[in-house]
C-alpha positions as CSV (number, residue, x, y, z in Angstrom):
1,X,61.7,148.0,114.6
2,X,63.7,145.0,113.4
3,X,61.4,142.6,115.4
4,X,58.4,144.2,113.7
5,X,59.9,143.6,110.2
6,X,60.7,140.0,111.1
7,X,57.2,139.4,112.5
8,X,55.7,140.9,109.4
9,X,57.8,138.7,107.1
10,X,56.7,135.6,109.1
11,X,53.1,136.6,109.0
12,X,53.3,137.2,105.2
13,X,54.9,133.8,104.8
14,X,52.1,132.1,106.7
15,X,49.4,133.9,104.8
16,X,50.9,132.9,101.4
17,X,51.2,129.3,102.6
18,X,47.5,129.3,103.5
19,X,46.6,130.8,100.1
20,X,48.5,127.9,98.4
21,X,46.3,125.4,100.3
22,X,43.1,127.1,99.2
23,X,40.4,125.0,97.5
24,X,40.6,125.2,93.7
25,X,38.5,123.7,90.8
26,X,39.4,122.2,87.5
27,X,37.1,121.4,84.6
28,X,37.8,118.8,81.9
29,X,37.2,115.4,80.5
30,X,38.4,112.3,82.3
31,X,41.3,110.9,80.4
32,X,42.3,108.1,82.9
33,X,40.6,106.8,86.0
34,X,42.3,104.3,88.3
35,X,40.0,103.7,91.3
36,X,42.4,101.1,92.8
37,X,45.3,103.6,92.9
38,X,43.0,106.5,93.7
39,X,44.1,108.6,90.7
40,X,42.3,110.6,88.0
41,X,43.8,112.4,85.0
42,X,42.0,115.0,83.0
43,X,42.4,115.5,79.3
44,X,44.6,118.6,79.9
45,X,47.1,116.2,81.7
46,X,46.4,117.3,85.3
47,X,46.6,114.4,87.7
48,X,44.6,114.2,90.9
49,X,44.7,112.0,94.0
50,X,41.3,110.7,95.0
51,X,40.2,110.0,98.5
52,X,40.4,106.3,99.5
53,X,36.6,106.2,100.2
54,X,35.8,107.6,96.7
55,X,34.2,104.8,94.6
56,X,33.8,106.6,91.3
57,X,30.3,105.3,90.8
58,X,28.8,107.0,87.8
59,X,32.1,108.3,86.3
60,X,34.0,106.9,83.3
61,X,36.7,107.9,80.9
62,X,35.3,110.7,78.6
63,X,33.0,112.2,81.2
64,X,33.1,116.0,81.6
65,X,33.7,116.8,85.2
66,X,34.5,119.5,87.7
67,X,37.1,118.5,90.2
68,X,37.4,120.4,93.6
69,X,40.9,120.0,95.1
70,X,43.6,121.4,97.4
71,X,47.3,121.3,96.7
72,X,49.0,119.3,99.5
73,X,52.6,118.2,99.5
74,X,52.9,118.6,95.8
75,X,49.8,116.6,95.0
76,X,46.3,117.7,94.0
77,X,44.1,116.1,96.7
78,X,40.5,115.8,95.5
79,X,37.6,116.7,97.9
80,X,34.8,116.4,95.3
81,X,34.1,115.3,91.7
82,X,30.9,116.3,89.9
83,X,29.6,116.0,86.4
84,X,30.0,119.3,84.5
85,X,26.8,120.7,83.1
């Protein structure tokens, strides 16, 4: 019985960790964009880490965007940025 409870607790912990790493989106206007440092900040103050290969072509401060990201090691790691419609 005790092993079952411990196994259930471990499983619940793993599931909640996976849920935290789930892909999320954020909408807003670009407040700051630093391609060299791979960082983007939206008007609401959320800061994102951009992939090294991301060039930012077609994006500038003030653009309304949708950012797709995952939380990893306390940072919001971007997988996609698109213009919001």
